[in-house]
C-alpha positions, 0 to 999 in steps of 0.5 A: 108776843103771839098768842094761840090762835082759836084753831089751836086752843080747839085742836088742844080741847079735842085732844084734852077730851079725847084724852079724858075718854081714854082715862074714863073709860079705862078707869071703868073698866078697871072698876068693871073687873075689880067688881066681878072679881069680889062678886066670882069670889065670893060666890066661890067661897058659897059655893064651897062651903056649901059642897063642904056642908053637904059632903060632910053631913051627907056622909054622915048620915045614921041609922038611928032608933029614936029614944022611948019608941022601941022600934025602929023608925023611918032612917032616911026621907028622900024625895027630889026637893027634900031630905030627911035623915040623922046626921051630928051638927058640925062640932062648932054648935055641939056636934050632937046628931039631929035630924038634918033636913035640906031642901029646895025652897022658895022666897016670896020673891021667887028667890030659890034657895037651898035651906037647911033646919035642923030638929030634935031627934022627936022630930017635931021641934026645930033646933036653931033657925033655918040656914041658907046654904045657896041662893040664886038657883034655877034648879036643885034636884036629888037623886038616891043609889043604892041597894033593893029589897033583892039586894041588888044595885039600883040606878038612880032614883028621884025618890027612895023608896025604902026609908027604914034604911039607907041610900048608898049614894045621894047626888045632888044637882044644882043649877046656880046663877052666877059665875060660879058653876057648881059641879054633880056632887055625888056622896058616899054614905057610910051604911057600915055605921052600926044603929044607934039611938039617938044622943 
């Protein structure tokens, strides 16, 4: 009974090696696809949550007189990198009116983030810790549109120059790393609400 020749053994080993390379390449491609899908899903959830929070908070911006002051304070402060305004916090954490501060924040490692901080109505005491709404940003800009002193519609302004009243629209332009593109957000402020006191 004759066995395999050396040539046949070498051919078989070569074919087995090619097969293993194809299988390992396919498994690596599948692994990368799964990882990419997971990263996309996580980033999509983060983007949607940030957009939902921003829309809700900015729409609910309120004109407020601070308790005990007796005179109308700055209702709204807005520049390209920071916004301060009164709005209710989410119902899950109380729903009461607090000062919201949205701002771009750069970490010690140089990462640009969108951060939210809540303050008590006195504007000095923070309420809870700052929260990161979005990370890994390349650019973040806020802009504002409303009525000027002659009640004429303005264009988009990088800084809101009339802190004693609210703008009509707030725009959030954001450029983020990752597979999910941030759409341009323009939020209409409910400026018809009556002047009230903080709760």
